[in-house]
A tleap script that builds the chain and sets N, CA, C and O, in Angstrom:
source leaprc.protein.ff14SB
mol = sequence {
  NARG CYS LYS ILE ASP SER LYS VAL ILE VAL
  PRO GLU ASP LEU LYS LYS HIE ILE THR VAL
  LYS LYS GLY TYR ALA ILE PHE LYS PHE ILE
  PRO GLN LYS PHE ALA SER PRO THR SER THR
  TRP VAL TYR GLY ASN LYS VAL ALA LEU ILE
  VAL TRP ASN ASP ILE PRO PHE ALA THR VAL
  ILE LYS SER GLN LYS ILE SER LYS SER PHE
  LYS ASN TYR PHE GLU MET LEU TRP HIE SER
  ILE CASN
}
set mol.1.N position { 80.318 106.358 58.976 }
set mol.1.CA position { 81.333 106.091 60.042 }
set mol.1.C position { 81.061 104.752 60.630 }
set mol.1.O position { 79.913 104.364 60.844 }
set mol.2.N position { 82.163 104.024 60.899 }
set mol.2.CA position { 82.087 102.736 61.499 }
set mol.2.C position { 81.753 102.852 62.972 }
set mol.2.O position { 82.279 103.721 63.668 }
set mol.3.N position { 80.903 101.999 63.437 }
set mol.3.CA position { 80.544 102.034 64.874 }
set mol.3.C position { 81.007 100.772 65.493 }
set mol.3.O position { 80.220 99.860 65.745 }
set mol.4.N position { 82.332 100.704 65.752 }
set mol.4.CA position { 82.940 99.511 66.280 }
set mol.4.C position { 83.242 99.722 67.789 }
set mol.4.O position { 83.978 100.633 68.168 }
set mol.5.N position { 82.639 98.838 68.640 }
set mol.5.CA position { 82.951 98.880 70.064 }
set mol.5.C position { 84.407 98.528 70.306 }
set mol.5.O position { 84.901 97.528 69.785 }
set mol.6.N position { 85.109 99.357 71.107 }
set mol.6.CA position { 86.502 99.045 71.334 }
set mol.6.C position { 86.947 99.494 72.722 }
set mol.6.O position { 86.301 100.347 73.331 }
set mol.7.N position { 88.002 98.951 73.208 }
set mol.7.CA position { 88.647 99.412 74.422 }
set mol.7.C position { 90.037 99.926 73.956 }
set mol.7.O position { 90.749 99.257 73.207 }
set mol.8.N position { 90.384 101.131 74.431 }
set mol.8.CA position { 91.636 101.746 74.025 }
set mol.8.C position { 92.452 102.243 75.173 }
set mol.8.O position { 91.914 102.928 76.043 }
set mol.9.N position { 93.740 101.933 75.226 }
set mol.9.CA position { 94.643 102.421 76.212 }
set mol.9.C position { 95.555 103.400 75.496 }
set mol.9.O position { 96.182 103.058 74.493 }
set mol.10.N position { 95.626 104.649 76.028 }
set mol.10.CA position { 96.429 105.720 75.427 }
set mol.10.C position { 97.120 106.546 76.502 }
set mol.10.O position { 96.681 106.558 77.652 }
set mol.11.N position { 98.220 107.251 76.130 }
set mol.11.CA position { 98.873 108.112 77.071 }
set mol.11.C position { 97.991 109.267 77.490 }
set mol.11.O position { 97.141 109.723 76.725 }
set mol.12.N position { 98.202 109.752 78.744 }
set mol.12.CA position { 97.305 110.783 79.370 }
set mol.12.C position { 97.304 112.070 78.503 }
set mol.12.O position { 96.295 112.774 78.469 }
set mol.13.N position { 98.403 112.381 77.813 }
set mol.13.CA position { 98.419 113.662 77.076 }
set mol.13.C position { 97.421 113.641 75.838 }
set mol.13.O position { 97.178 114.682 75.228 }
set mol.14.N position { 96.901 112.534 75.516 }
set mol.14.CA position { 95.952 112.421 74.444 }
set mol.14.C position { 94.501 112.650 74.819 }
set mol.14.O position { 93.620 112.686 73.959 }
set mol.15.N position { 94.244 112.817 76.208 }
set mol.15.CA position { 92.866 112.996 76.623 }
set mol.15.C position { 92.182 114.170 75.941 }
set mol.15.O position { 90.985 114.113 75.659 }
set mol.16.N position { 92.930 115.229 75.675 }
set mol.16.CA position { 92.318 116.413 75.095 }
set mol.16.C position { 92.014 116.219 73.609 }
set mol.16.O position { 91.335 117.052 73.007 }
set mol.17.N position { 92.510 115.122 73.005 }
set mol.17.CA position { 92.271 114.896 71.625 }
set mol.17.C position { 91.233 113.806 71.304 }
set mol.17.O position { 90.897 113.542 70.150 }
set mol.18.N position { 90.751 113.198 72.382 }
set mol.18.CA position { 89.802 112.110 72.215 }
set mol.18.C position { 88.409 112.718 71.787 }
set mol.18.O position { 87.820 113.483 72.550 }
set mol.19.N position { 87.919 112.388 70.625 }
set mol.19.CA position { 86.642 112.909 70.160 }
set mol.19.C position { 85.673 111.803 69.699 }
set mol.19.O position { 84.716 112.061 68.969 }
set mol.20.N position { 85.942 110.601 70.132 }
set mol.20.CA position { 85.037 109.477 69.761 }
set mol.20.C position { 83.708 109.604 70.517 }
set mol.20.O position { 83.680 109.892 71.713 }
set mol.21.N position { 82.642 109.386 69.807 }
set mol.21.CA position { 81.288 109.492 70.468 }
set mol.21.C position { 81.159 108.419 71.524 }
set mol.21.O position { 81.676 107.308 71.405 }
set mol.22.N position { 80.435 108.814 72.573 }
set mol.22.CA position { 80.171 107.829 73.651 }
set mol.22.C position { 79.460 106.541 73.086 }
set mol.22.O position { 78.672 106.606 72.143 }
set mol.23.N position { 79.771 105.438 73.687 }
set mol.23.CA position { 79.127 104.232 73.348 }
set mol.23.C position { 79.860 103.352 72.380 }
set mol.23.O position { 79.506 102.183 72.224 }
set mol.24.N position { 80.885 103.879 71.715 }
set mol.24.CA position { 81.705 103.103 70.718 }
set mol.24.C position { 83.056 102.744 71.236 }
set mol.24.O position { 83.613 101.720 70.840 }
set mol.25.N position { 83.626 103.572 72.137 }
set mol.25.CA position { 84.939 103.266 72.649 }
set mol.25.C position { 85.039 103.672 74.080 }
set mol.25.O position { 84.483 104.685 74.504 }
set mol.26.N position { 85.737 102.888 74.806 }
set mol.26.CA position { 86.023 103.107 76.218 }
set mol.26.C position { 87.536 103.355 76.340 }
set mol.26.O position { 88.325 102.527 75.884 }
set mol.27.N position { 87.947 104.456 76.934 }
set mol.27.CA position { 89.331 104.764 77.028 }
set mol.27.C position { 89.851 104.685 78.463 }
set mol.27.O position { 89.151 105.009 79.423 }
set mol.28.N position { 91.084 104.252 78.571 }
set mol.28.CA position { 91.808 104.307 79.804 }
set mol.28.C position { 93.163 104.972 79.481 }
set mol.28.O position { 93.710 104.839 78.386 }
set mol.29.N position { 93.655 105.673 80.465 }
set mol.29.CA position { 94.892 106.503 80.222 }
set mol.29.C position { 95.980 106.022 81.110 }
set mol.29.O position { 95.776 105.684 82.276 }
set mol.30.N position { 97.192 105.997 80.504 }
set mol.30.CA position { 98.399 105.627 81.203 }
set mol.30.C position { 99.297 106.835 81.299 }
set mol.30.O position { 99.131 107.767 80.513 }
set mol.31.N position { 100.272 106.873 82.252 }
set mol.31.CA position { 101.214 107.955 82.388 }
set mol.31.C position { 102.054 108.187 81.116 }
set mol.31.O position { 102.383 107.205 80.450 }
set mol.32.N position { 102.399 109.348 80.764 }
set mol.32.CA position { 103.149 109.625 79.575 }
set mol.32.C position { 104.413 108.862 79.483 }
set mol.32.O position { 104.828 108.481 78.388 }
set mol.33.N position { 105.080 108.608 80.656 }
set mol.33.CA position { 106.337 107.872 80.619 }
set mol.33.C position { 106.246 106.480 80.000 }
set mol.33.O position { 107.260 105.897 79.617 }
set mol.34.N position { 105.027 105.953 79.906 }
set mol.34.CA position { 104.823 104.652 79.260 }
set mol.34.C position { 104.357 104.726 77.805 }
set mol.34.O position { 104.000 103.713 77.204 }
set mol.35.N position { 104.367 105.951 77.246 }
set mol.35.CA position { 103.934 106.113 75.882 }
set mol.35.C position { 104.921 105.430 74.901 }
set mol.35.O position { 106.109 105.287 75.191 }
set mol.36.N position { 104.396 105.023 73.757 }
set mol.36.CA position { 105.204 104.319 72.783 }
set mol.36.C position { 104.763 104.760 71.415 }
set mol.36.O position { 103.591 105.072 71.205 }
set mol.37.N position { 105.742 104.791 70.427 }
set mol.37.CA position { 105.317 105.102 69.088 }
set mol.37.C position { 104.674 103.936 68.333 }
set mol.37.O position { 104.386 104.005 67.139 }
set mol.38.N position { 104.463 102.836 69.118 }
set mol.38.CA position { 103.928 101.645 68.478 }
set mol.38.C position { 102.456 101.419 69.003 }
set mol.38.O position { 102.163 101.541 70.193 }
set mol.39.N position { 101.614 101.099 68.076 }
set mol.39.CA position { 100.160 100.755 68.440 }
set mol.39.C position { 100.035 99.236 68.181 }
set mol.39.O position { 100.733 98.671 67.339 }
set mol.40.N position { 99.122 98.602 68.934 }
set mol.40.CA position { 98.842 97.262 68.732 }
set mol.40.C position { 97.361 97.140 68.624 }
set mol.40.O position { 96.635 97.567 69.523 }
set mol.41.N position { 96.878 96.556 67.523 }
set mol.41.CA position { 95.434 96.427 67.272 }
set mol.41.C position { 95.149 94.902 67.202 }
set mol.41.O position { 95.760 94.184 66.410 }
set mol.42.N position { 94.259 94.455 68.000 }
set mol.42.CA position { 93.872 92.970 68.025 }
set mol.42.C position { 92.445 92.886 67.524 }
set mol.42.O position { 91.527 93.479 68.090 }
set mol.43.N position { 92.292 92.177 66.508 }
set mol.43.CA position { 90.879 91.947 65.930 }
set mol.43.C position { 90.763 90.538 65.308 }
set mol.43.O position { 91.587 90.106 64.502 }
set mol.44.N position { 89.743 89.889 65.715 }
set mol.44.CA position { 89.534 88.524 65.225 }
set mol.44.C position { 90.771 87.655 65.492 }
set mol.44.O position { 91.202 87.577 66.643 }
set mol.45.N position { 91.334 87.029 64.532 }
set mol.45.CA position { 92.515 86.199 64.696 }
set mol.45.C position { 93.717 86.894 64.221 }
set mol.45.O position { 94.698 86.240 63.866 }
set mol.46.N position { 93.704 88.221 64.190 }
set mol.46.CA position { 94.867 89.034 63.661 }
set mol.46.C position { 95.311 89.991 64.726 }
set mol.46.O position { 94.549 90.445 65.580 }
set mol.47.N position { 96.630 90.280 64.624 }
set mol.47.CA position { 97.301 91.339 65.466 }
set mol.47.C position { 98.045 92.224 64.513 }
set mol.47.O position { 98.853 91.746 63.718 }
set mol.48.N position { 97.783 93.530 64.581 }
set mol.48.CA position { 98.512 94.495 63.765 }
set mol.48.C position { 99.404 95.325 64.651 }
set mol.48.O position { 98.944 95.947 65.609 }
set mol.49.N position { 100.678 95.332 64.329 }
set mol.49.CA position { 101.624 96.134 65.096 }
set mol.49.C position { 102.022 97.326 64.132 }
set mol.49.O position { 102.536 97.117 63.033 }
set mol.50.N position { 101.763 98.519 64.593 }
set mol.50.CA position { 101.986 99.733 63.819 }
set mol.50.C position { 103.002 100.665 64.475 }
set mol.50.O position { 102.821 101.053 65.629 }
set mol.51.N position { 104.042 101.022 63.777 }
set mol.51.CA position { 105.074 101.895 64.297 }
set mol.51.C position { 104.760 103.256 63.588 }
set mol.51.O position { 104.814 103.361 62.362 }
set mol.52.N position { 104.434 104.278 64.404 }
set mol.52.CA position { 104.096 105.584 63.923 }
set mol.52.C position { 105.363 106.415 63.831 }
set mol.52.O position { 105.710 107.134 64.769 }
set mol.53.N position { 106.038 106.321 62.730 }
set mol.53.CA position { 107.263 107.040 62.499 }
set mol.53.C position { 107.047 108.008 61.336 }
set mol.53.O position { 105.915 108.154 60.876 }
set mol.54.N position { 108.073 108.658 60.858 }
set mol.54.CA position { 107.922 109.561 59.664 }
set mol.54.C position { 107.205 108.834 58.498 }
set mol.54.O position { 106.348 109.382 57.804 }
set mol.55.N position { 107.603 107.620 58.345 }
set mol.55.CA position { 106.918 106.718 57.419 }
set mol.55.C position { 106.401 105.549 58.211 }
set mol.55.O position { 107.167 104.655 58.571 }
set mol.56.N position { 105.088 105.538 58.496 }
set mol.56.CA position { 104.472 104.459 59.332 }
set mol.56.C position { 104.741 103.098 58.707 }
set mol.56.O position { 104.797 102.944 57.487 }
set mol.57.N position { 104.900 102.146 59.561 }
set mol.57.CA position { 105.205 100.780 59.205 }
set mol.57.C position { 104.316 99.826 59.983 }
set mol.57.O position { 104.196 99.981 61.198 }
set mol.58.N position { 103.692 98.855 59.352 }
set mol.58.CA position { 102.809 97.896 59.946 }
set mol.58.C position { 103.129 96.499 59.614 }
set mol.58.O position { 103.576 96.195 58.508 }
set mol.59.N position { 102.899 95.602 60.592 }
set mol.59.CA position { 102.970 94.167 60.382 }
set mol.59.C position { 101.754 93.530 60.940 }
set mol.59.O position { 101.380 93.798 62.082 }
set mol.60.N position { 101.128 92.702 60.181 }
set mol.60.CA position { 99.910 91.956 60.586 }
set mol.60.C position { 100.249 90.489 60.720 }
set mol.60.O position { 100.790 89.860 59.810 }
set mol.61.N position { 99.920 89.979 61.860 }
set mol.61.CA position { 100.144 88.558 62.170 }
set mol.61.C position { 98.782 87.908 62.258 }
set mol.61.O position { 97.914 88.358 63.006 }
set mol.62.N position { 98.598 86.836 61.484 }
set mol.62.CA position { 97.364 86.083 61.412 }
set mol.62.C position { 97.561 84.753 62.111 }
set mol.62.O position { 98.120 83.804 61.561 }
set mol.63.N position { 97.070 84.718 63.373 }
set mol.63.CA position { 97.241 83.543 64.131 }
set mol.63.C position { 96.287 83.603 65.339 }
set mol.63.O position { 96.364 84.531 66.144 }
set mol.64.N position { 95.409 82.635 65.461 }
set mol.64.CA position { 94.455 82.577 66.604 }
set mol.64.C position { 95.211 82.479 67.924 }
set mol.64.O position { 94.821 83.117 68.901 }
set mol.65.N position { 96.275 81.699 67.971 }
set mol.65.CA position { 97.036 81.568 69.235 }
set mol.65.C position { 97.688 82.940 69.625 }
set mol.65.O position { 97.608 83.363 70.778 }
set mol.66.N position { 98.309 83.592 68.670 }
set mol.66.CA position { 98.928 84.901 69.011 }
set mol.66.C position { 97.918 85.945 69.342 }
set mol.66.O position { 98.118 86.747 70.255 }
set mol.67.N position { 96.812 85.950 68.602 }
set mol.67.CA position { 95.702 86.897 68.891 }
set mol.67.C position { 95.227 86.764 70.276 }
set mol.67.O position { 95.109 87.751 71.003 }
set mol.68.N position { 94.925 85.462 70.693 }
set mol.68.CA position { 94.486 85.195 72.032 }
set mol.68.C position { 95.517 85.627 73.044 }
set mol.68.O position { 95.132 86.160 74.084 }
set mol.69.N position { 96.751 85.443 72.822 }
set mol.69.CA position { 97.866 85.878 73.734 }
set mol.69.C position { 97.827 87.419 73.879 }
set mol.69.O position { 97.882 87.900 75.011 }
set mol.70.N position { 97.737 88.195 72.820 }
set mol.70.CA position { 97.678 89.587 72.915 }
set mol.70.C position { 96.369 90.080 73.599 }
set mol.70.O position { 96.386 91.085 74.309 }
set mol.71.N position { 95.291 89.400 73.390 }
set mol.71.CA position { 94.006 89.765 74.053 }
set mol.71.C position { 94.173 89.550 75.563 }
set mol.71.O position { 93.791 90.407 76.360 }
set mol.72.N position { 94.728 88.435 75.941 }
set mol.72.CA position { 94.928 88.164 77.388 }
set mol.72.C position { 95.828 89.190 78.040 }
set mol.72.O position { 95.559 89.645 79.151 }
set mol.73.N position { 96.879 89.549 77.362 }
set mol.73.CA position { 97.840 90.568 77.875 }
set mol.73.C position { 97.076 91.864 77.974 }
set mol.73.O position { 97.162 92.497 79.027 }
set mol.74.N position { 96.339 92.322 76.986 }
set mol.74.CA position { 95.520 93.527 77.060 }
set mol.74.C position { 94.602 93.552 78.168 }
set mol.74.O position { 94.561 94.541 78.900 }
set mol.75.N position { 93.811 92.485 78.371 }
set mol.75.CA position { 92.818 92.396 79.434 }
set mol.75.C position { 93.522 92.566 80.819 }
set mol.75.O position { 93.024 93.271 81.697 }
set mol.76.N position { 94.707 91.890 80.982 }
set mol.76.CA position { 95.468 92.047 82.225 }
set mol.76.C position { 95.854 93.507 82.434 }
set mol.76.O position { 95.699 94.034 83.536 }
set mol.77.N position { 96.330 94.131 81.444 }
set mol.77.CA position { 96.721 95.585 81.500 }
set mol.77.C position { 95.524 96.387 81.786 }
set mol.77.O position { 95.549 97.197 82.713 }
set mol.78.N position { 94.446 96.217 81.040 }
set mol.78.CA position { 93.194 96.946 81.165 }
set mol.78.C position { 92.728 96.978 82.584 }
set mol.78.O position { 92.411 98.031 83.136 }
set mol.79.N position { 92.691 95.814 83.165 }
set mol.79.CA position { 92.150 95.685 84.587 }
set mol.79.C position { 93.134 96.206 85.642 }
set mol.79.O position { 92.743 96.350 86.800 }
set mol.80.N position { 94.356 96.486 85.300 }
set mol.80.CA position { 95.328 97.004 86.212 }
set mol.80.C position { 95.320 98.519 86.254 }
set mol.80.O position { 95.934 99.106 87.145 }
set mol.81.N position { 94.626 99.190 85.294 }
set mol.81.CA position { 94.564 100.625 85.197 }
set mol.81.C position { 93.298 101.112 85.925 }
set mol.81.O position { 92.209 100.583 85.703 }
set mol.82.N position { 93.444 102.075 86.753 }
set mol.82.CA position { 92.265 102.656 87.511 }
set mol.82.C position { 91.465 103.580 86.635 }
set mol.82.O position { 90.467 104.145 87.082 }
savepdb mol mol.pdb
quit
């Protein structure tokens, strides 16, 4: 099993499904009304946008500038959640 430290923002209704061992992921929860079928993963100089539909669809953008922009946005959102 990969032991990758990560920060994850998910809708409140997923609290009961979170089974990640402590120490590898920190979760914050947002109200269900802000839930989206799209996930955004930022890693290194890449951003993956995943649409969880009947047939999942993903786009990966390789750009240091775009990756940094998404990281900054995530950090702003992360720090605004109690």
